[in-house]
mmCIF file of the C-alpha atoms, coordinates in Angstrom:
data_MODEL
# 
_entry.id   MODEL 
# 
loop_
_atom_site.group_PDB 
_atom_site.id 
_atom_site.type_symbol 
_atom_site.label_atom_id 
_atom_site.label_alt_id 
_atom_site.label_comp_id 
_atom_site.label_asym_id 
_atom_site.label_entity_id 
_atom_site.label_seq_id 
_atom_site.pdbx_PDB_ins_code 
_atom_site.Cartn_x 
_atom_site.Cartn_y 
_atom_site.Cartn_z 
_atom_site.occupancy 
_atom_site.B_iso_or_equiv 
_atom_site.pdbx_formal_charge 
_atom_site.auth_seq_id 
_atom_site.auth_comp_id 
_atom_site.auth_asym_id 
_atom_site.auth_atom_id 
_atom_site.pdbx_PDB_model_num 
ATOM 1  C CA . UNK A 1 1  ? 7.295  -22.467 -25.817 1.00 0.00 ? 1  UNK A CA 1 
ATOM 2  C CA . UNK A 1 2  ? 5.234  -22.158 -21.928 1.00 0.00 ? 2  UNK A CA 1 
ATOM 3  C CA . UNK A 1 3  ? 2.808  -19.680 -21.845 1.00 0.00 ? 3  UNK A CA 1 
ATOM 4  C CA . UNK A 1 4  ? 2.967  -18.010 -18.119 1.00 0.00 ? 4  UNK A CA 1 
ATOM 5  C CA . UNK A 1 5  ? -0.432 -17.286 -16.780 1.00 0.00 ? 5  UNK A CA 1 
ATOM 6  C CA . UNK A 1 6  ? -1.328 -14.536 -14.470 1.00 0.00 ? 6  UNK A CA 1 
ATOM 7  C CA . UNK A 1 7  ? -3.692 -15.736 -11.364 1.00 0.00 ? 7  UNK A CA 1 
ATOM 8  C CA . UNK A 1 8  ? -6.794 -13.501 -11.518 1.00 0.00 ? 8  UNK A CA 1 
ATOM 9  C CA . UNK A 1 9  ? -6.691 -12.356 -8.019  1.00 0.00 ? 9  UNK A CA 1 
ATOM 10 C CA . UNK A 1 10 ? -3.326 -10.601 -8.728  1.00 0.00 ? 10 UNK A CA 1 
ATOM 11 C CA . UNK A 1 11 ? -4.547 -9.239  -11.838 1.00 0.00 ? 11 UNK A CA 1 
ATOM 12 C CA . UNK A 1 12 ? -7.655 -7.798  -9.552  1.00 0.00 ? 12 UNK A CA 1 
ATOM 13 C CA . UNK A 1 13 ? -5.477 -6.572  -7.171  1.00 0.00 ? 13 UNK A CA 1 
ATOM 14 C CA . UNK A 1 14 ? -3.784 -4.550  -9.632  1.00 0.00 ? 14 UNK A CA 1 
ATOM 15 C CA . UNK A 1 15 ? -6.703 -3.067  -11.219 1.00 0.00 ? 15 UNK A CA 1 
ATOM 16 C CA . UNK A 1 16 ? -7.455 -1.729  -7.629  1.00 0.00 ? 16 UNK A CA 1 
ATOM 17 C CA . UNK A 1 17 ? -4.565 -0.370  -6.772  1.00 0.00 ? 17 UNK A CA 1 
ATOM 18 C CA . UNK A 1 18 ? -4.048 1.657   -10.481 1.00 0.00 ? 18 UNK A CA 1 
ATOM 19 C CA . UNK A 1 19 ? -7.839 2.847   -9.596  1.00 0.00 ? 19 UNK A CA 1 
ATOM 20 C CA . UNK A 1 20 ? -6.817 4.068   -6.506  1.00 0.00 ? 20 UNK A CA 1 
ATOM 21 C CA . UNK A 1 21 ? -3.014 5.528   -7.759  1.00 0.00 ? 21 UNK A CA 1 
ATOM 22 C CA . UNK A 1 22 ? -5.076 6.894   -10.843 1.00 0.00 ? 22 UNK A CA 1 
ATOM 23 C CA . UNK A 1 23 ? -7.896 8.636   -8.811  1.00 0.00 ? 23 UNK A CA 1 
ATOM 24 C CA . UNK A 1 24 ? -5.260 9.977   -6.250  1.00 0.00 ? 24 UNK A CA 1 
ATOM 25 C CA . UNK A 1 25 ? -2.985 11.207  -9.291  1.00 0.00 ? 25 UNK A CA 1 
ATOM 26 C CA . UNK A 1 26 ? -5.699 13.221  -10.691 1.00 0.00 ? 26 UNK A CA 1 
ATOM 27 C CA . UNK A 1 27 ? -7.021 14.704  -7.251  1.00 0.00 ? 27 UNK A CA 1 
ATOM 28 C CA . UNK A 1 28 ? -3.035 16.071  -7.028  1.00 0.00 ? 28 UNK A CA 1 
ATOM 29 C CA . UNK A 1 29 ? -2.990 17.118  -10.675 1.00 0.00 ? 29 UNK A CA 1 
ATOM 30 C CA . UNK A 1 30 ? -6.351 18.976  -10.368 1.00 0.00 ? 30 UNK A CA 1 
ATOM 31 C CA . UNK A 1 31 ? -6.054 20.582  -7.009  1.00 0.00 ? 31 UNK A CA 1 
ATOM 32 C CA . UNK A 1 32 ? -4.015 19.610  -4.410  1.00 0.00 ? 32 UNK A CA 1 
ATOM 33 C CA . UNK A 1 33 ? -0.803 20.458  -6.132  1.00 0.00 ? 33 UNK A CA 1 
ATOM 34 C CA . UNK A 1 34 ? -2.172 24.013  -7.708  1.00 0.00 ? 34 UNK A CA 1 
ATOM 35 C CA . UNK A 1 35 ? 0.129  26.089  -5.252  1.00 0.00 ? 35 UNK A CA 1 
ATOM 36 C CA . UNK A 1 36 ? 2.992  24.446  -5.526  1.00 0.00 ? 36 UNK A CA 1 
ATOM 37 C CA . UNK A 1 37 ? 2.512  24.215  -9.673  1.00 0.00 ? 37 UNK A CA 1 
ATOM 38 C CA . UNK A 1 38 ? 1.556  28.007  -9.902  1.00 0.00 ? 38 UNK A CA 1 
ATOM 39 C CA . UNK A 1 39 ? 5.203  28.832  -7.784  1.00 0.00 ? 39 UNK A CA 1 
ATOM 40 C CA . UNK A 1 40 ? 6.764  26.988  -10.888 1.00 0.00 ? 40 UNK A CA 1 
ATOM 41 C CA . UNK A 1 41 ? 8.370  28.709  -13.695 1.00 0.00 ? 41 UNK A CA 1 
ATOM 42 C CA . UNK A 1 42 ? 6.325  28.804  -17.232 1.00 0.00 ? 42 UNK A CA 1 
ATOM 43 C CA . UNK A 1 43 ? 9.009  26.280  -18.545 1.00 0.00 ? 43 UNK A CA 1 
ATOM 44 C CA . UNK A 1 44 ? 9.269  23.850  -15.296 1.00 0.00 ? 44 UNK A CA 1 
ATOM 45 C CA . UNK A 1 45 ? 5.033  23.771  -15.571 1.00 0.00 ? 45 UNK A CA 1 
ATOM 46 C CA . UNK A 1 46 ? 4.847  22.842  -18.746 1.00 0.00 ? 46 UNK A CA 1 
ATOM 47 C CA . UNK A 1 47 ? 7.679  19.786  -18.120 1.00 0.00 ? 47 UNK A CA 1 
ATOM 48 C CA . UNK A 1 48 ? 5.107  19.342  -15.071 1.00 0.00 ? 48 UNK A CA 1 
ATOM 49 C CA . UNK A 1 49 ? 2.331  19.276  -17.441 1.00 0.00 ? 49 UNK A CA 1 
ATOM 50 C CA . UNK A 1 50 ? 4.042  16.938  -19.572 1.00 0.00 ? 50 UNK A CA 1 
ATOM 51 C CA . UNK A 1 51 ? 4.745  14.312  -16.630 1.00 0.00 ? 51 UNK A CA 1 
ATOM 52 C CA . UNK A 1 52 ? 1.254  14.460  -15.417 1.00 0.00 ? 52 UNK A CA 1 
ATOM 53 C CA . UNK A 1 53 ? -0.031 13.383  -18.725 1.00 0.00 ? 53 UNK A CA 1 
ATOM 54 C CA . UNK A 1 54 ? 2.399  10.241  -18.859 1.00 0.00 ? 54 UNK A CA 1 
ATOM 55 C CA . UNK A 1 55 ? 1.556  9.347   -15.527 1.00 0.00 ? 55 UNK A CA 1 
ATOM 56 C CA . UNK A 1 56 ? -2.127 9.546   -15.774 1.00 0.00 ? 56 UNK A CA 1 
ATOM 57 C CA . UNK A 1 57 ? -1.709 7.683   -19.314 1.00 0.00 ? 57 UNK A CA 1 
ATOM 58 C CA . UNK A 1 58 ? 0.662  4.992   -18.364 1.00 0.00 ? 58 UNK A CA 1 
ATOM 59 C CA . UNK A 1 59 ? -2.042 4.313   -15.254 1.00 0.00 ? 59 UNK A CA 1 
ATOM 60 C CA . UNK A 1 60 ? -4.575 4.123   -18.388 1.00 0.00 ? 60 UNK A CA 1 
ATOM 61 C CA . UNK A 1 61 ? -2.847 1.379   -19.825 1.00 0.00 ? 61 UNK A CA 1 
ATOM 62 C CA . UNK A 1 62 ? -2.570 -0.664  -16.881 1.00 0.00 ? 62 UNK A CA 1 
ATOM 63 C CA . UNK A 1 63 ? -6.045 -0.657  -15.881 1.00 0.00 ? 63 UNK A CA 1 
ATOM 64 C CA . UNK A 1 64 ? -7.079 -1.267  -19.709 1.00 0.00 ? 64 UNK A CA 1 
ATOM 65 C CA . UNK A 1 65 ? -4.702 -4.139  -19.677 1.00 0.00 ? 65 UNK A CA 1 
ATOM 66 C CA . UNK A 1 66 ? -6.106 -5.360  -16.447 1.00 0.00 ? 66 UNK A CA 1 
ATOM 67 C CA . UNK A 1 67 ? -9.790 -5.284  -17.691 1.00 0.00 ? 67 UNK A CA 1 
ATOM 68 C CA . UNK A 1 68 ? -8.581 -7.351  -20.871 1.00 0.00 ? 68 UNK A CA 1 
ATOM 69 C CA . UNK A 1 69 ? -7.232 -9.564  -19.190 1.00 0.00 ? 69 UNK A CA 1 
ATOM 70 C CA . UNK A 1 70 ? -9.735 -10.154 -16.500 1.00 0.00 ? 70 UNK A CA 1 
# 
């Protein structure tokens, strides 16, 4: 069986991209999209909240993986 390795520079780039994306997503979820969210119907707002949680959780998984792989 062949063990594949990822070049550390690629991991660092992925880490940087994931951190930037996480920061942008947090900014949108915290403030940027507030007016848009408030215009949604209650059940749609709940669905939006669930999706935003999925986004941030997945980004944190990527970031954690990158930190372990460095």
